C-alpha positions in Angstrom: 102.3 87.3 58.1 104.0 84.5 60.0 103.0 81.0 58.9 101.7 78.8 61.8 104.3 76.1 61.1 107.1 78.7 61.5 105.7 80.0 64.8 105.2 76.4 66.0 108.8 75.7 65.4 109.8 78.8 67.4 107.4 77.9 70.2 108.9 74.4 70.3 112.2 75.9 71.2 110.5 77.6 74.1 110.0 74.1 75.7 113.7 73.2 75.3 115.4 71.5 78.2 118.3 74.1 77.9 117.1 77.2 79.7 119.3 79.6 77.5 117.7 78.2 74.3 114.2 78.4 75.7 114.6 81.9 77.0 116.1 83.1 73.7 113.1 81.6 71.8 110.7 83.3 74.2 112.4 86.6 73.8 112.1 86.3 70.0 108.5 85.5 70.4 107.9 88.7 72.4 109.7 90.7 69.7 107.6 89.2 67.0 104.4 90.0 69.0 105.4 93.6 69.4 106.4 93.9 65.8 103.1 92.5 64.6 101.1 94.7 66.9 103.0 97.8 65.7 102.5 96.9 62.1 98.7 96.5 62.4 98.8 93.0 60.8 96.0 90.8 62.3 96.7 87.3 63.6 94.7 84.4 62.2 93.1 81.8 64.3 95.6 79.2 63.0 98.6 81.3 63.7 97.9 81.7 67.4 97.4 77.9 68.1 101.2 77.4 68.8 101.2 80.2 71.4 98.1 78.7 73.1 99.8 75.3 73.2 103.0 76.8 74.5 101.4 78.5 77.5 99.7 75.2 78.4 103.0 73.5 78.8 103.3 72.8 82.6 107.1 72.7 83.0 108.3 75.9 81.3 111.2 77.6 83.0 109.9 80.5 85.2 111.6 83.2 83.2 110.4 81.6 79.9 106.8 81.6 81.2 107.1 85.2 82.1 108.2 86.0 78.6 105.4 83.9 77.1 102.9 85.7 79.3 104.2 89.0 78.1 103.9 87.8 74.5 100.3 86.7 75.1 99.5 90.1 76.6 100.8 91.8 73.4 98.6 89.4 71.4 95.4 90.4 73.3 96.2 94.0 72.8 95.1 93.5 69.2 91.5 93.7 70.4 88.2 92.0 70.8 88.6 89.6 67.9 91.7 88.0 69.2 90.2 87.9 72.8 87.2 86.1 71.4 89.4 83.5 69.7 91.3 82.9 72.9 88.0 82.5 74.8 86.7 80.0 72.4 89.9 78.0 72.7 89.4 77.6 76.5 92.3 79.9 77.3 90.7 81.4 80.3 90.4 78.0 82.1 94.0 77.4 81.3 95.3 80.6 82.8 92.8 80.4 85.7 94.3 77.0 86.7 97.8 78.5 86.5 96.8 81.5 88.6 95.2 79.3 91.2 98.2 77.0 91.4 100.4 80.0 92.3 98.9 79.9 95.8 100.6 82.1 98.3 103.8 82.6 96.4 105.1 86.2 96.3 103.2 88.5 93.9 105.3 89.3 90.9 105.0 90.7 87.3 103.5 87.4 86.1 100.4 88.1 88.2 100.0 91.4 86.6 100.2 89.8 83.1 97.7 87.1 84.1 95.3 89.8 85.3 95.7 91.8 82.1 95.1 88.8 79.9 92.1 87.4 81.9 90.4 90.8 82.3 90.8 91.6 78.6 89.2 88.3 77.6 86.4 88.6 80.1 85.5 92.1 78.8 84.7 90.4 75.5 83.2 87.2 76.9 81.6 87.9 80.3 80.7 84.2 80.8 84.3 83.5 81.6 84.1 85.3 84.9 82.5 82.2 86.3 85.5 80.0 85.2 87.9 82.2 87.0 85.9 82.3 90.3 84.9 78.5 90.2 88.4 77.4 89.4 89.7 79.3 92.5 91.8 82.1 90.9 90.0 84.9 92.7 92.0 84.8 96.0 95.2 85.3 94.0 93.6 88.2 92.1 92.6 89.8 95.5 96.1 89.3 96.8 97.5 91.1 93.7 94.8 93.8 94.3 95.9 94.2 98.0 99.6 94.3 97.0 98.8 97.3 94.8 96.7 99.2 97.4 98.6 102.2 98.7 97.2 104.9 100.9 98.4 107.8 98.7 96.5 110.2 96.5 99.0 109.7 93.7 99.5 106.2 92.3 102.2 104.7 90.1 101.0 103.7 86.7 101.0 100.0 87.5 99.2 100.5 90.8 96.5 102.5 89.0 96.1 99.9 86.3 95.9 97.0 88.7 93.3 98.8 90.9 91.3 99.8 87.9 91.3 96.2 86.4 90.6 94.6 89.8 87.7 97.0 90.6 86.2 96.3 87.2 86.6 92.6 87.7 84.9 92.6 91.1 82.0 94.8 89.8 81.4 92.3 87.0 81.6 89.3 89.4 79.3 91.0 91.9 76.8 91.6 89.2 76.4 87.8 88.7 74.2 86.4 91.5 75.7 83.0 91.3 79.2 84.4 92.0 78.5 86.7 94.9 78.9 84.1 97.6 82.0 82.5 96.2 83.6 86.0 95.9 82.6 86.8 99.4 84.2 83.6 100.7 87.4 84.3 98.7 88.2 87.3 100.8 86.4 90.2 99.1 84.8 91.3 102.4 88.0 91.9 104.2 89.6 93.6 101.2 86.7 96.0 100.7 86.5 97.0 104.3 90.3 97.6 104.3 89.8 100.0 101.3 87.1 101.8 103.2 89.5 102.4 106.1 92.3 103.9 104.0 92.2 107.6 104.8 93.5 108.8 101.4 91.8 106.3 99.2 89.8 107.7 96.3 88.1 104.4 95.8 85.9 104.1 98.9 82.6 104.6 96.9 83.6 101.9 94.4 84.5 99.5 97.3 81.2 100.1 99.2 79.2 99.9 96.0 80.6 96.4 95.3 80.0 95.4 98.9 76.4 96.5 98.7 75.8 94.4 95.7 77.6 91.4 97.3 75.2 91.7 100.3 72.2 91.1 98.1 73.1 87.4 98.4 71.3 85.8 101.4 74.2 83.5 102.1 76.5 86.5 102.5 74.0 88.1 104.9 73.9 85.0 107.1 77.6 84.3 107.1 78.7 87.9 107.5 79.5 87.5 111.2 81.3 84.1 110.8 83.4 85.4 107.9 84.7 88.4 109.9 83.4 89.0 113.5 84.5 92.6 113.6 83.0 93.5 110.2 79.8 95.1 111.5 81.7 97.5 113.8 84.2 98.4 111.1 81.4 99.1 108.6 79.4 101.2 111.1 82.5 103.5 111.5 81.8 104.9 108.0 78.2 106.0 108.6 79.3 109.5 109.7 82.6 110.7 108.4 82.2 109.8 104.7 80.3 111.7 102.0 76.6 111.1 101.4 77.2 108.7 98.4 79.3 106.4 100.6 77.0 106.8 103.5 73.9 105.7 101.6 75.8 102.5 100.4 76.9 101.8 104.0 73.3 102.1 105.1 72.2 99.7 102.3 74.7 97.1 103.6 73.4 97.6 107.2 69.9 97.2 106.0 70.8 93.9 104.3 72.3 92.7 107.5 69.5 93.8 109.8 67.0 90.9 109.2 69.4 88.4 110.7 69.6 88.1 114.5 73.3 87.5 114.8 74.0 90.7 112.9 71.7 92.8 115.0 73.3 91.2 118.1 76.6 92.6 116.8 75.0 96.0 116.1 73.7 96.4 119.7 77.3 96.1 121.0 78.5 99.1 118.9 78.7 102.2 121.1 76.4 105.0 120.1 75.2 103.3 116.9 71.7 104.6 117.4 73.0 108.1 118.1 74.9 108.0 114.8 71.8 106.7 112.9 69.7 109.5 114.4 72.4 112.1 113.4 72.5 110.7 109.9 68.6 111.1 109.7 68.7 114.6 111.1 71.2 115.7 108.6 69.2 114.0 105.8 66.1 116.0 106.9 68.1 119.2 106.3 69.9 118.3 103.1 69.6 120.7 100.1 69.9 117.7 97.8 66.3 116.4 98.2 66.9 113.2 96.3 69.9 112.2 98.5 67.9 113.1 101.6 65.1 111.0 100.3 67.3 108.0 99.8 69.0 108.2 103.2 65.7 108.6 105.1 64.1 105.7 103.2 67.0 103.4 103.9 67.3 104.5 107.5 63.5 103.9 108.1 63.7 100.4 106.6 66.9 99.7 108.6 65.3 100.8 111.9 62.1 98.8 111.3 64.2 95.6 110.5 66.4 96.4 113.6 63.5 96.8 115.9 61.8 93.7 114.7 64.2 91.7 116.9 63.3 91.7 120.6 66.8 92.9 121.7 66.9 95.4 118.8 63.6 96.9 120.0 65.0 97.1 123.5 68.1 98.8 122.3 66.0 101.4 120.4 64.0 102.1 123.6 67.2 102.4 125.7 68.6 105.0 123.3 65.3 106.8 123.1 65.5 106.8 119.3 61.9 107.7 118.6 61.9 110.8 120.8 65.1 112.0 119.1 64.1 111.6 115.5 60.3 111.8 115.4 60.1 115.6 115.6 62.3 116.1 112.6 60.6 113.4 110.6 57.2 115.1 111.2 58.6 118.4 110.1 59.8 117.0 106.7 56.8 114.9 106.0 55.3 117.7 103.9 58.5 117.7 101.8 58.3 114.0 100.9 54.9 113.3 99.6 53.3 111.0 97.0 53.1 107.2 96.5 56.8 106.6 96.3 57.5 108.6 99.5 54.8 106.7 101.2 56.1 103.3 100.2 59.8 104.1 100.6 59.8 106.3 103.8 56.6 106.6 105.7 55.3 103.0 105.6 58.6 101.5 107.0 59.0 104.5 109.4 55.4 104.1 110.8 56.0 100.4 111.1 59.2 101.1 113.1 57.3 103.5 115.4 54.6 100.9 115.9 57.2 98.1 116.6 59.0 100.4 119.1 55.8 101.2 120.9 54.6 97.6 121.4 
């Protein structure tokens, strides 16, 4: 085991004003970390203090910082215990500040190491997601995510790892109500829509699931149009061509948008939107998967009621003759969806929609 004072001496050379000396010390540090990891020896809390102090030095040479980040990543690979110690030491705030300070500089290997370290610690201490978002590191993480998005069915190992870590990060952030709006404002909406529009992406369901959770936030619902004026039309493009799991999540987002006038005003400008909704409902009426058909009909019924609750939404429904197109099929399947849950989820909102359209 390496005594803390010996490691402190090595780390001190990492701050040397001579770059060659500093880089040599950082390289030795990486070798030590790899050797300790391979040996199975566990670091003590005291032993890692010099490394924590080294990464906090603001004026390291860029190549030295890269090596130190690599060393820290080898350190966190020990597991949950070391990640917990780093979390308690305020390490996430330190790294989040450094990530935020990188701004719009070109994405490089350091960004990947920052992501690896931060996500490893956050998996152990989920309270640290808030530090990353509040400090302002999320836009840089999203930029790294975008850099590693490729429209191919086969990904390079690094691309696969970055996508996996970033998706996991966004899922965890979206699950925290207080972080949904800051994430939305940081650029998550545009990124997730871009993923949906990648023809060969295998991550469309993950993307729209995260988007659906983000849209539970009322601030995101009201600022949707201002954030990206074309967002509603882009989202609606995925009602038909995708599989039923993606389709239901797209509908959930549309439902979240429908109570707000500006969003419905956007929807009425989308050519044939009502025809698409009718087609989706007709397909749901005939689905062999009864549970999926139930979910789609329930969401569509609620969406149409919220849509028709606006005067121009109601007029749009009448112009496109939605009731006459869908009502015969809905009446045919009413005997298939019975019981209290079906009544609450499908037929009450559907009957309210019919009533609103008739007034």
